[in-house]
C-alpha positions in Angstrom: 7.9 -20.2 28.0 8.4 -17.2 30.1 5.8 -14.4 29.7 7.8 -11.6 28.2 6.5 -8.0 27.8 7.8 -6.2 24.7 9.0 -2.7 25.3 10.9 -0.1 23.4 14.6 -0.1 24.0 15.7 2.7 26.4 17.9 4.4 23.7 14.8 5.7 21.8 15.0 8.9 23.8 14.4 12.3 22.5 10.7 11.7 22.1 8.5 11.9 25.1 7.2 8.5 26.3 3.5 7.9 26.0 1.6 8.0 29.3 1.2 4.6 30.8 -2.1 3.4 32.1 -2.7 3.3 35.8 -0.9 0.4 37.5 1.9 0.2 34.9 5.6 0.8 35.5 5.4 4.1 33.7 7.0 2.9 30.4 4.4 2.7 27.7 5.2 0.5 24.7 4.8 3.3 22.2 6.6 6.6 22.4 4.9 9.8 21.4 6.0 11.3 18.1 5.5 14.9 19.3 2.8 17.4 19.0 2.3 16.6 15.3 3.2 14.6 12.4 12.4 11.9 9.4 32.8 7.8 -6.2 29.6 5.3 -5.7 31.4 2.4 -7.2 34.1 2.4 -4.6 35.2 -1.1 -3.8 33.4 -2.8 -1.0 35.2 -6.1 -1.1 37.1 -7.0 2.0 34.9 -4.8 4.2 35.7 -5.4 7.9 33.6 -7.9 9.7 31.0 -6.7 12.1 32.2 -6.5 15.6 30.6 -9.2 17.8 29.3 -6.4 20.0 26.7 -5.7 17.4 25.6 -9.2 16.7 23.5 -10.1 19.7 22.2 -8.9 23.0 19.8 -10.4 25.5 16.1 -9.9 25.0 14.7 -6.8 26.7 14.2 -7.2 30.4 10.7 -8.0 31.5 8.8 -4.9 32.2 5.1 -4.3 33.0 3.6 -2.1 30.4 0.1 -1.2 29.1 -1.2 -0.2 25.7 -2.7 3.3 25.4 -4.8 4.2 22.4 -3.6 7.8 22.7 0.0 6.6 22.4 -0.8 4.8 19.2 -2.7 7.7 17.8 0.3 9.9 18.4 2.5 7.8 16.1 1.3 9.7 13.0 -0.9 12.6 14.1 -2.7 14.5 11.4 -3.2 17.6 13.6 -1.7 20.9 12.4 0.7 22.6 14.9 0.2 26.1 16.1 1.9 28.7 13.9 4.2 29.9 16.6 5.2 26.3 17.5 6.1 25.6 13.8 8.1 28.8 13.5 10.1 27.9 16.6 10.7 24.4 15.3 11.9 25.6 11.9 14.4 28.0 13.6 15.9 24.9 15.1 15.6 22.8 12.0 15.6 25.2 9.0 14.6 24.2 5.5 17.4 22.4 3.7 16.4 24.2 0.6 16.4 27.7 2.2 19.8 26.8 3.8 21.3 25.1 0.8 24.1 27.5 0.4 25.1 27.0 4.0 25.0 23.2 3.5 27.0 23.5 0.3 29.6 25.6 2.0 30.0 23.0 4.8 30.5 20.3 2.1 33.1 22.3 0.1 36.2 20.2 -0.5 34.6 17.1 1.0 33.3 13.8 -0.3 29.5 13.9 0.0 27.8 10.6 0.7 24.0 10.5 0.3 21.7 8.2 2.4 18.0 8.1 1.7 15.0 6.5 3.3 12.3 5.3 0.9 8.7 5.5 2.1 7.8 9.1 2.9 11.1 10.4 1.6 11.5 9.2 -2.0 7.8 8.2 -2.3 4.6 9.4 -0.7 3.1 7.5 2.2 0.2 5.5 0.8 -2.5 3.3 2.2 -1.4 0.2 0.4 2.4 -0.4 1.0 2.6 -2.4 -2.3 1.7 0.8 -4.2 4.3 3.1 -2.8 5.7 4.0 -6.2 8.2 6.7 -6.8 7.7 9.0 -9.7 9.8 8.8 -12.8 11.1 12.3 -12.0 12.3 11.2 -8.6 13.9 8.1 -10.1 15.8 10.3 -12.5 16.9 12.6 -9.6 18.2 9.6 -7.6 20.0 8.3 -10.6 21.7 11.6 -11.0 22.7 11.6 -7.4 24.2 8.1 -7.8 26.2 9.3 -10.8 27.9 12.0 -8.7 28.0 10.7 -5.1 28.2 7.4 -3.3 24.6 6.8 -2.5 22.4 4.3 -0.6 18.8 3.7 0.2 18.3 2.7 3.9 14.8 1.4 4.5 12.6 -0.9 6.6 11.5 -2.7 3.4 13.3 -5.8 2.3 15.9 -5.2 -0.4 14.0 -7.0 -3.1 10.8 -5.0 -2.5 12.5 -1.6 -2.4 14.6 -2.5 -5.5 11.5 -3.3 -7.4 10.3 0.2 -6.7 13.6 2.0 -7.4 15.2 -0.2 -10.1 18.6 1.5 -9.9 21.5 -1.1 -9.7 24.1 1.6 -9.1 22.9 2.2 -5.5 23.7 0.5 -2.2 20.6 -0.9 -0.6 20.3 -1.4 3.2 17.0 -3.2 3.7 15.2 -4.4 6.8 16.3 -1.4 8.8 19.9 -2.0 7.7 20.0 -5.8 8.5 20.4 -6.7 4.8 23.0 -4.6 3.0 23.9 -5.1 -0.7 26.2 -3.2 -3.0 25.8 -1.9 -6.5 25.6 -4.3 -9.4 25.5 -4.3 -13.2 22.0 -4.8 -14.7 22.5 -8.5 -15.4 23.9 -9.6 -12.0 22.4 -10.2 -8.6 24.0 -8.2 -5.7 25.9 -10.2 -3.2 25.1 -9.4 0.5 27.7 -7.3 2.2 26.2 -7.8 5.6 23.3 -9.7 7.2 23.8 -9.5 10.9 20.5 -11.1 11.7 20.8 -14.1 9.5 20.3 -16.6 12.3 16.9 -15.1 13.1 15.3 -15.9 9.7 13.5 -19.1 10.9 11.9 -17.4 14.0 10.9 -14.4 11.9 9.2 -16.7 9.4 7.4 -18.4 12.2 6.3 -15.2 13.8 5.0 -13.9 10.5 2.6 -16.8 10.1 1.5 -16.4 13.7 0.9 -12.6 13.3 -1.1 -13.1 10.0 -3.3 -15.7 11.8 -3.8 -13.6 14.9 -4.6 -10.3 13.1 -6.7 -11.6 10.2 -9.9 -10.6 12.1 -8.9 -7.0 12.2 -10.2 -5.2 9.0 -7.5 -3.2 7.4 -4.6 -4.8 9.3 -1.8 -6.1 7.1 1.4 -8.0 8.0 4.4 -7.5 5.7 7.3 -9.8 5.7 10.5 -7.7 5.1 12.8 -10.7 5.5 14.7 -9.7 8.6 11.8 -7.8 10.1 8.0 -7.8 10.0 5.7 -4.8 9.6 2.2 -4.7 11.0 0.5 -1.9 9.1 -2.5 -0.2 10.8 -2.9 2.8 8.5 -6.2 1.4 7.2 -7.5 0.1 10.6 -10.3 1.9 12.3 -8.9 3.9 15.2 -11.1 2.0 17.7 -9.3 -1.2 16.8 -5.7 0.2 17.2 -5.4 -0.9 20.8 -6.9 -4.4 20.4 -4.6 -4.9 17.4 -1.6 -3.8 19.4 -2.6 -6.3 22.1 -2.8 -9.0 19.5 0.7 -8.3 18.3 2.0 -8.2 21.8 0.4 -11.5 22.7 2.0 -13.2 19.7 5.5 -11.8 20.6 5.3 -13.3 24.1 6.1 -16.6 22.4 9.2 -15.1 20.6 11.5 -13.6 23.2 14.2 -13.1 20.6 12.1 -10.5 18.8 11.4 -6.9 19.9 8.7 -4.4 18.9 9.2 -0.8 17.8 7.0 1.7 16.1 7.0 3.7 12.9 4.4 5.8 11.0 1.2 3.8 11.6 3.2 0.6 11.6 4.4 -1.8 14.3 7.9 -3.1 13.5 9.0 -6.6 14.7 12.7 -7.0 14.7 15.4 -9.3 16.0 16.7 -8.3 19.4 20.2 -7.3 18.3 22.0 -4.0 18.5 21.5 -3.0 14.9 19.5 -0.2 13.3 19.8 2.3 10.4 22.5 4.2 12.3 24.6 1.0 12.5 24.0 0.5 8.8 25.2 4.0 7.9 28.4 3.4 10.0 29.0 0.1 8.3 28.6 1.6 4.8 30.9 4.5 5.6 33.5 2.1 7.0 33.2 -0.2 3.9 33.7 2.7 1.6 36.8 3.8 3.6 35.0 7.0 4.7 34.6 6.4 8.5 36.2 8.9 10.8 37.3 11.2 8.0 36.8 15.0 8.4 36.9 15.4 4.6 33.7 13.3 4.2 30.2 14.8 4.5 27.4 12.2 4.9 23.9 13.5 4.3 20.9 11.4 5.5 17.3 12.2 4.4 14.4 10.4 6.2 11.0 10.9 7.6 10.5 8.1 10.1 11.3 7.6 13.7 13.7 4.7 12.7 15.7 7.3 10.8 16.5 9.0 14.1 19.2 6.3 14.7 21.0 7.6 11.6 20.6 11.2 12.6 22.1 10.5 16.0 25.1 8.7 14.4 25.8 11.6 12.1 25.3 14.2 14.9 27.7 12.5 17.2 30.3 12.2 14.4 30.4 16.0 14.0 30.8 15.9 10.3 27.5 14.8 8.9 24.0 16.2 8.7 20.5 14.7 8.9 17.5 16.1 7.1 14.0 15.2 8.5 11.2 15.0 6.0 8.1 16.3 7.8 5.5 18.9 7.4 4.9 19.2 11.1 7.3 19.7 14.1 8.5 16.8 16.1 11.5 16.0 18.3 14.4 15.0 16.1 18.2 14.8 16.0 18.2 16.1 12.4 19.8 19.4 11.6 17.5 20.5 8.8 14.1 19.7 7.4 12.1 19.3 4.2 8.4 19.1 3.9 7.7 16.2 1.5 9.2 14.0 -1.3 8.7 16.9 -3.7 11.1 19.1 -1.7 13.4 16.0 -1.3 13.6 15.8 -5.1 14.4 19.5 -5.4 17.1 19.2 -2.8 18.7 16.2 -4.6 18.6 18.1 -7.9 20.3 21.1 -6.4 22.9 18.9 -4.8 23.7 17.4 -8.3 23.8 20.9 -9.8 26.2 22.1 -7.1 28.5 19.1 -7.8 28.5 19.7 -11.5 29.4 23.4 -11.0 32.1 22.5 -8.7 33.5 19.9 -11.1 33.4 22.2 -14.0 35.2 25.0 -12.0 38.0 22.7 -10.9 41.4 23.5 -12.5 42.3 21.1 -15.3 45.7 19.5 -15.5 48.0 20.9 -18.2 49.2 18.5 -20.9 
């Protein structure tokens, strides 16, 4: 089998590429995250089929790359930015709470649709991914959102895992970075899949999972999570000295799987099928399925903290009638319009959004009888 180097796709721009080691082509595998550490029950039956353009693309072209420890360290830096840098960043991406009246004014007379990432947005980032529980208060806030707006959770987790955390059947769920989309259900039924564009990759993903578990088992703290249509290699609990060797191990495994590509999140390496599909495509599909695509009277709102959420921010930015809200305490390059610092601020924003909707509904003129 041909020796294939795994690289980030070229469309992950907007964030400076990590410096390549001497002798490389200049494209490092990881991209630097910046100076510091992103009515619901509408019918979805008969949603249009996914265009074949989205279904597959050739594996990334071979490219000589090298792994830099500094690049991996930059994925989730804990360093605090300078005060003036933060002030400049917040002028470009103001607080969604401080700017709520402006956001509400832009949404006046429009159908608001809410998209939310899970880890780092609705729940805190934790060392053990199996313990990323949301609070009961957050669950209540998300439930209120779903009662007033079409709402979806868009996550890298598999649908089954994130549903076990959230437990709200009234939501849409787009798991595996949007490669497994399911609609709302009643409590006693199982949601049918609306879209699974990477279904044909399940066997190779299962095989790669076993290979990654075997190859990384000697690295203390490393953990491989099977998210059905993608794999996550967590290195949050790995000693920093082992980050580069771990990355090399993952890269070595993927040489045998040219149909898979490697991307990076918050101290996690993401292995995905090499198809043109991401969270942005999932948002487009859901809006289309709901009959909301291309409409100026619809206001999509997307809240997320991860680099993978940037694909959704870009989609909404290009549409001209949606807004992204990055969840981050520190400045970084982003296509989001606004920012929130952490899940607590996310919950406050969601509650204010519900209150705004209730006030608007109660103020609406009632039909005479």
